[in-house]
C-alpha positions as CSV (number, residue, x, y, z in Angstrom):
1,X,0.0,0.0,-0.1
2,X,1.0,3.6,-0.8
3,X,0.8,6.5,1.3
4,X,2.8,9.1,-0.9
5,X,0.3,11.6,-0.5
6,X,0.1,11.6,3.3
7,X,2.0,11.8,6.4
8,X,2.3,8.0,6.5
9,X,4.0,7.9,3.2
10,X,6.7,10.2,5.2
11,X,7.2,7.7,8.0
12,X,7.3,5.0,5.5
13,X,10.0,6.5,3.4
14,X,12.0,7.3,6.5
15,X,11.6,3.8,7.6
16,X,13.0,2.4,4.2
17,X,15.9,4.7,4.6
18,X,16.2,4.3,8.4
19,X,19.8,2.4,8.0
20,X,21.5,5.4,6.0
21,X,19.9,7.8,8.5
22,X,21.1,6.3,11.7
23,X,24.4,5.5,10.4
24,X,25.0,9.2,9.3
25,X,23.3,10.7,12.5
26,X,25.7,8.0,14.5
27,X,28.7,9.1,12.3
28,X,28.0,12.7,12.9
29,X,27.5,12.0,17.1
30,X,30.9,10.2,17.3
31,X,32.5,12.8,14.9
32,X,31.3,15.6,17.0
33,X,32.5,14.0,20.4
34,X,35.9,13.6,18.9
35,X,35.9,17.2,17.5
36,X,34.7,18.7,20.8
37,X,37.3,16.8,22.8
38,X,40.1,18.3,20.8
39,X,38.9,21.9,21.2
40,X,40.6,24.0,23.3
41,X,39.3,25.1,27.1
42,X,38.6,28.6,27.6
43,X,38.0,30.2,30.9
44,X,36.2,34.1,31.3
45,X,37.0,36.5,34.1
46,X,34.8,39.5,34.1
47,X,35.1,42.9,36.1
48,X,31.9,45.3,36.7
49,X,32.2,49.0,37.2
50,X,30.2,52.2,37.1
51,X,31.3,55.3,35.4
52,X,32.4,58.1,37.8
53,X,30.9,61.4,37.2
54,X,33.5,64.3,36.0
55,X,32.2,66.5,39.2
56,X,34.5,64.4,41.4
57,X,37.5,66.5,39.7
58,X,35.8,69.8,39.3
59,X,37.3,72.5,41.7
60,X,33.8,74.0,42.1
61,X,32.4,70.8,44.1
62,X,35.8,70.2,45.7
63,X,35.8,73.5,47.3
64,X,32.3,74.1,47.6
65,X,32.2,77.3,45.5
66,X,28.7,76.1,43.7
67,X,25.3,75.3,45.3
68,X,24.7,72.6,42.7
69,X,24.7,69.0,44.1
70,X,27.4,66.9,43.7
71,X,27.0,63.8,41.2
72,X,28.9,60.8,41.9
73,X,27.9,58.4,39.0
74,X,28.2,59.4,35.4
75,X,25.7,59.9,33.1
76,X,25.0,58.3,29.7
77,X,28.0,60.5,28.1
78,X,30.0,59.2,30.7
79,X,29.6,55.9,30.3
80,X,30.0,56.2,26.4
81,X,33.4,58.0,27.2
82,X,34.6,54.8,29.6
83,X,33.0,52.4,26.7
84,X,35.2,54.3,24.4
85,X,38.1,54.1,26.5
86,X,37.8,50.5,27.2
87,X,37.8,49.5,23.5
88,X,40.4,52.1,22.3
89,X,43.7,51.0,20.7
90,X,45.8,52.4,23.5
91,X,44.0,49.7,25.8
92,X,44.4,47.0,23.2
93,X,48.2,48.1,22.5
94,X,48.6,48.3,26.6
95,X,47.3,44.7,27.0
96,X,49.4,43.2,24.0
97,X,52.5,44.6,25.4
98,X,52.1,43.9,29.5
99,X,50.9,40.5,28.5
100,X,53.1,39.7,25.6
101,X,50.1,38.6,23.7
102,X,52.4,38.0,20.4
103,X,54.1,35.3,22.2
104,X,51.2,34.0,24.0
105,X,48.8,33.7,20.9
106,X,51.7,32.2,19.1
107,X,51.9,35.1,16.2
108,X,54.9,35.6,14.2
109,X,56.2,39.0,15.0
110,X,58.3,38.9,11.8
111,X,55.2,38.5,9.8
112,X,54.0,42.5,8.5
113,X,50.4,41.5,9.3
114,X,51.1,40.4,12.7
115,X,49.5,43.5,14.6
116,X,46.5,43.0,12.6
117,X,46.4,39.1,13.4
118,X,47.0,39.8,17.2
119,X,44.4,42.5,17.3
120,X,42.0,40.2,15.6
121,X,42.9,37.4,18.2
122,X,42.2,39.8,21.2
123,X,39.0,41.4,19.6
124,X,37.5,37.6,19.9
125,X,38.5,37.1,23.3
126,X,38.2,40.7,24.8
127,X,34.7,42.0,25.3
128,X,33.0,45.4,26.7
129,X,29.3,45.6,27.2
130,X,27.1,47.7,29.2
131,X,24.8,45.7,31.6
132,X,21.2,46.1,31.9
133,X,21.8,48.1,35.2
134,X,23.8,50.7,33.3
135,X,27.4,49.3,34.7
136,X,30.1,48.3,32.3
137,X,31.4,44.8,32.0
138,X,34.9,43.8,30.8
139,X,35.3,40.3,30.0
140,X,38.5,38.5,28.8
141,X,38.5,34.7,27.6
142,X,42.1,32.7,27.9
143,X,43.0,29.3,28.1
144,X,44.9,30.4,31.3
145,X,42.3,31.0,34.1
146,X,45.0,33.1,35.8
147,X,45.8,35.3,32.7
148,X,42.0,35.9,32.1
149,X,41.9,37.4,35.7
150,X,44.8,39.5,35.4
151,X,44.1,40.8,32.1
152,X,40.6,41.9,33.2
153,X,42.1,43.6,36.2
154,X,44.8,45.3,34.3
155,X,42.3,46.5,31.5
156,X,40.0,47.9,34.3
157,X,42.8,49.7,36.0
158,X,44.1,51.0,32.4
159,X,40.6,52.2,31.8
160,X,40.6,54.3,35.1
161,X,44.1,55.4,34.5
162,X,43.1,57.0,31.0
163,X,39.9,58.2,32.2
164,X,41.9,60.5,34.8
165,X,44.4,61.5,32.4
166,X,42.0,62.6,30.1
167,X,40.4,65.0,32.7
168,X,43.8,66.0,33.9
169,X,45.0,66.9,30.5
170,X,41.9,68.9,30.1
171,X,42.9,70.8,33.3
172,X,46.4,71.3,32.5
173,X,45.0,73.1,29.1
174,X,43.0,75.4,31.4
175,X,46.1,76.0,33.7
176,X,48.1,77.2,30.9
177,X,45.3,79.7,29.9
178,X,44.9,81.0,33.1
179,X,48.7,81.3,33.5
180,X,49.3,83.1,30.2
181,X,45.9,85.5,31.5
182,X,47.6,85.9,34.7
183,X,50.9,87.2,33.1
184,X,49.1,89.4,30.7
185,X,47.2,91.0,33.6
186,X,50.2,91.4,35.6
187,X,51.9,93.4,32.6
188,X,48.7,95.5,32.3
189,X,48.6,96.1,36.0
190,X,52.4,97.4,35.6
191,X,51.6,99.5,32.7
192,X,48.6,100.8,34.7
193,X,50.6,101.4,37.9
194,X,53.4,103.6,35.9
195,X,50.4,105.8,34.1
196,X,49.0,106.2,37.7
197,X,52.4,107.1,39.3
198,X,52.8,109.9,36.2
199,X,49.4,111.4,36.5
200,X,49.5,111.7,40.4
201,X,52.9,113.3,39.9
202,X,51.8,115.7,37.2
203,X,48.6,116.9,38.7
204,X,49.5,116.1,42.6
205,X,46.7,113.7,43.2
206,X,47.4,111.2,45.7
207,X,44.2,111.0,47.5
208,X,41.1,112.4,46.0
209,X,38.9,112.3,49.0
210,X,40.8,113.9,51.7
211,X,43.3,116.0,49.5
212,X,40.4,118.0,47.9
213,X,39.1,118.6,51.1
214,X,42.5,119.7,52.5
215,X,43.4,121.9,49.9
216,X,39.8,123.6,49.8
217,X,40.3,124.2,53.6
218,X,43.9,125.5,53.0
219,X,43.0,127.9,50.4
220,X,39.8,129.2,52.2
221,X,42.1,129.7,55.4
222,X,44.9,131.5,53.2
223,X,42.3,133.7,51.7
224,X,41.0,134.6,55.0
225,X,44.2,135.8,56.4
226,X,44.9,137.6,53.0
227,X,41.6,139.5,53.5
228,X,42.5,140.1,57.3
229,X,46.0,141.4,56.3
230,X,44.5,143.7,53.2
231,X,41.7,144.9,56.0
232,X,44.6,145.9,58.5
233,X,46.8,147.6,56.0
234,X,43.8,149.7,54.8
235,X,43.1,150.8,58.3
236,X,46.9,151.2,59.5
237,X,47.2,153.7,56.4
238,X,44.7,155.9,57.2
239,X,46.0,156.1,60.9
240,X,48.8,158.6,61.7
241,X,49.7,157.0,64.7
242,X,50.8,153.8,63.1
243,X,54.5,153.4,62.4
244,X,56.0,152.8,59.0
245,X,57.5,149.6,59.9
246,X,54.1,148.2,61.1
247,X,52.8,149.1,57.4
248,X,55.8,147.7,55.7
249,X,55.3,144.4,57.8
250,X,51.6,144.2,56.8
251,X,52.3,144.9,53.3
252,X,54.7,141.9,53.3
253,X,52.2,139.8,54.9
254,X,49.6,140.9,51.9
255,X,52.1,140.0,49.6
256,X,53.2,136.7,51.1
257,X,49.2,135.8,51.5
258,X,48.6,136.7,47.8
259,X,51.2,134.3,46.9
260,X,50.2,131.5,49.3
261,X,46.5,131.9,47.9
262,X,47.9,132.1,44.3
263,X,49.8,128.8,44.9
264,X,46.9,126.8,46.7
265,X,44.8,128.0,43.9
266,X,47.1,126.8,41.3
267,X,47.5,123.3,43.2
268,X,43.7,123.1,43.4
269,X,43.1,123.9,39.7
270,X,45.7,121.2,38.9
271,X,44.1,119.0,41.3
272,X,40.7,119.4,39.9
273,X,42.1,118.7,36.2
274,X,43.6,115.4,37.3
275,X,41.4,114.1,39.8
276,X,38.9,112.6,37.2
277,X,41.7,110.8,35.6
278,X,43.4,109.6,38.7
279,X,39.9,108.2,39.7
280,X,39.4,106.5,36.7
281,X,42.7,104.9,36.7
282,X,42.4,103.9,40.7
283,X,38.9,102.2,39.8
284,X,40.4,100.4,36.5
285,X,43.4,99.2,38.8
286,X,41.0,98.1,41.4
287,X,39.0,96.0,39.3
288,X,41.9,94.5,37.7
289,X,43.7,93.7,40.9
290,X,40.2,92.1,42.3
291,X,40.1,90.2,39.0
292,X,43.6,89.1,38.8
293,X,43.1,87.8,42.4
294,X,40.1,85.9,41.4
295,X,42.2,84.4,38.6
296,X,44.9,83.4,41.0
297,X,42.7,81.7,43.3
298,X,40.9,80.0,40.8
299,X,44.3,78.6,39.2
300,X,45.3,77.5,42.8
301,X,42.1,75.4,43.0
302,X,42.4,74.0,39.7
303,X,46.2,73.0,40.5
304,X,44.9,71.6,43.7
305,X,42.2,69.5,41.8
306,X,44.7,68.4,39.3
307,X,47.1,67.1,41.9
308,X,44.3,65.4,43.8
309,X,43.6,61.9,43.3
310,X,40.0,61.2,41.9
311,X,38.4,58.1,40.2
312,X,37.1,57.8,36.8
313,X,35.2,54.5,37.8
314,X,33.5,52.8,40.8
315,X,34.4,49.5,41.3
316,X,31.6,47.0,41.8
317,X,33.2,43.4,41.0
318,X,36.7,42.3,40.7
319,X,37.8,40.0,38.2
320,X,37.9,36.8,40.0
321,X,39.7,33.7,39.0
322,X,37.4,31.5,36.9
323,X,36.5,28.0,37.9
324,X,34.2,26.6,35.2
325,X,35.0,27.1,31.7
326,X,33.3,29.4,29.4
327,X,33.5,27.4,26.2
328,X,33.6,24.8,24.8
329,X,30.0,23.7,25.6
330,X,30.4,20.4,24.5
331,X,27.0,18.7,25.2
332,X,25.4,21.4,23.0
333,X,27.7,21.0,20.1
334,X,27.3,17.2,20.3
335,X,23.5,17.5,20.4
336,X,23.2,20.2,18.0
337,X,25.6,18.3,15.5
338,X,23.4,15.1,16.0
339,X,20.1,16.6,15.6
340,X,21.2,18.6,12.4
341,X,22.7,15.4,10.9
342,X,19.6,13.4,11.4
343,X,17.5,16.4,10.0
344,X,19.6,16.6,7.0
345,X,19.9,12.9,6.3
346,X,15.9,12.5,6.7
347,X,15.3,15.3,4.2
348,X,17.7,13.9,2.1
349,X,16.2,10.7,2.0
350,X,12.9,11.9,1.4
351,X,13.9,14.1,-1.5
352,X,15.7,11.2,-3.1
353,X,12.9,8.9,-2.4
354,X,10.3,11.1,-4.0
355,X,12.4,12.3,-7.0
356,X,14.3,8.9,-7.9
357,X,12.0,7.9,-10.7
358,X,12.5,11.3,-12.6
359,X,14.7,10.9,-15.8
360,X,17.1,14.1,-14.7
361,X,18.8,13.6,-18.1
362,X,16.2,14.4,-20.3
363,X,15.3,17.5,-18.1
364,X,18.8,18.8,-18.3
365,X,19.0,18.0,-22.1
366,X,15.5,19.9,-22.3
367,X,13.9,16.9,-23.7
């Protein structure tokens, strides 16, 4: 009885070809067992950490000159920066150099493509990923379980070092800018001091507040004395009983008083001419000195922040010595190979049995 148009036909065909199918499956199972036993065993060690916030290195946060709250853990851009560092060529070169991976991976260093091959091998065994909790995980696989743990720890330490160095380099550039700015302001202050001394000497202005009042008082007193002497001279001239010597002395006093008044008026006039200029220069000097003081204080804060240690990452889990191998998964490989062998042999048997009566040559020849 034929069952070609039903599932029973399929079962019938499979039973007809059961020996080849079972033989193929058995050969695949035995072959996969032999192959997986020859595969090298790898161990994986992983370390987990969080990206630290750059706020930890900011002088404003360290010295409390801002009211904004301190952030200890990094945002998305900080995570991206740390992951970029973890996958950078600098880190790869560090691992290759530190752990002598050319020799460890048995790569011929005389080959011009050796750097490419060692990087390719390392990329297969070195993984960086973000966990579902936004932490960063560095994993290293190797046949040597101790080497895998050491490489993962060294990679994490290097990531921290590079992250700190990037921020410190930015601070160094900022310090250079402040140094240049402070030197320029010191030069300008020197020129301003020279200008201020010149103007003070020219106009005799040294204290705009007290000197103005003092000159006005001295002038008023001198004018009062002059008026007194002038009045007395007029009175004594009309008096017959006053001696000539007294009148001569009063004339001398009037002349001296007039010279004193003229001198004080000249001084007051010069003072008034230069007072505005001096006040302007003094105000500019005070503002420039204040700004330079603030710049120097800011410079000291940045310098202190640069010289102070700060973390670029927050460690969560050390890279422990692996106990269980990460691969190969021998049982999975054997089962998968056996199942695929059975499936392909069964499909092949069905196809062969279904189309065995067809004249393939006539089809190829187009007849």
